[in-house]
Residue, then its C-alpha position, 0 to 999 in steps of 0.5 A: x500499500x502507498x502513503x496517501x497524500x491530500x490533493x490541493x483543493x483546486x485540483x480536487x474540485x476539478x475532478x469529475x463526479x465520474x472519477x470520484x465514484x469510480x475511484x471509490x470502487x477501486x483499491x487505494x493501492x496504485x494499481x489498475x488491475x494490471x501491473x500489480x507488481x510494479x511500483x507506483x506511488x501515484x493514486x488514481x485520483x492524483x493521476x487524473x488530477x495531474x492529467x487535467x493540469x497537463x492537458x490544460x497546459x498542452x492545449x495552450x501550446x499545441x494546435x488542436x483540431x476543433x472540427x466536431x466531425x473529426x474529434x467526435x469520430x476519434x472520441x467515439x472510437x476511443x471511448x468504445x475501446x475504453x469501455x472494455x478496460x479496467x479503467x472504463x468508468x473513469x473519464x477519458x478524453x481524446x484529442x486530435x493534434x493538427x500536425x502532419x507527423x505520424x504520432x500518437x501518445x498518452x499522458x497520465x489521467x486518461x488523455x490520448x492524443x493522435x496527430x492528423x498525420x497518423x489519421x491520414x497514414x492509417x489505411x482503415x479504421x482497424x489501423x487507427x483503432x490499433x493505435x488508440x488501443x495501444x495508447x489506451x493500454x499505456x494509460x490502463x497499465x499506468x506506464x506514465x506514472x510508473x515512469x514518474x515514480x521511477x524517476x522522481x520517487x516520493x517527490x512525485x507526490x510531495x512535489x509535482x502533485x502538491x504544487x511544491x516543485x514547479x520546476x519538475x512539473x515544467x520538465x515533465x511538460x517540456x518532455x511531453x511537448x518535445x517528444x510527444x510522450x511523457x517518457x520513452x517506454x521500455x520494450x516490456x511496457x510496449x509489449x504489455x500495451x500491445x497485448x492489452x490493446x489486442x484484447x481491448x480491440x477484440x472486445x470492442x468489436x475491432x479486428x486486432x490485425x489492424x494493429x499489425x497492419x499499422x505497425x508494418x506501415x510505420x516500419x515501412x515509412x521509417x525505411x522510406x520516409x524516416x523524418x515523418x515518423x521520427x517522433x513516434x520511434x523515439x518514444x515507441x520502440x518497434x521491431x519485427x519481433x514485436x510484430x510477430x509477438x502481436x500476431x501470436x497474441x492475436x492467434x490466441x483469441x477465439x474466433x469472432x464474427x463481424x470484427x470491424x476493419x473498415x468503415x466508410x465514415x473513417x474514410x471521410x474523416x481521413x480525407x478531412x484531416x488533410x487540410x491540417x497536415 
């Protein structure tokens, strides 16, 4: 069990009722049901408060798409996957960044960002669902706050979350803005996000082979247009072995009819994002 720290009143008040109700039904240990053996000194409540603070500052420094048809489509897709997860009762938000580079990332507290460049690069909704499922899985496994715990230890609670260490918070924000992620995840964290993502896609009714197709497309782009995926590969180590492992994970799933890989509405959204790239 972890020592509990009280959040400052403004951050506590900012949490939605959904978070309070959902967190009440979960253990006070800093686990989401996966990664139970990993050290994480940040509670779910603290993580979602940190996410709100980071999201507000990111919104002031990057260009976000406000087109309802684009953002609404991505949000609906993401929420459908989130509902299959252990943290599905918590509030999640999906953001579309007006950036032609192929990238997507997750920050603590249920925020997932996807670039317009990635939406344009994904050939079908199955591929986009694969990316979102992977990033959602990083959030469900709480890889971001685990990484912060490894780097900052108890200071992450006493300093950043309680507002006593603005310099550390600014370093975290700068890392996100500079690399498009809170940290470079380990190969084991990436593998875990792949495995969880495959399961969440399947449960949500999407063909998990879309994740494999997207990974293959990213490796192909790295060979032909490396600059277009530099930021993605800087924070997401991707290899042929990882693709083989993902295929093997998919092969373990029971047969299921009607899995979605294509969607006419996605092709419309994919066409619309071109003006932002």
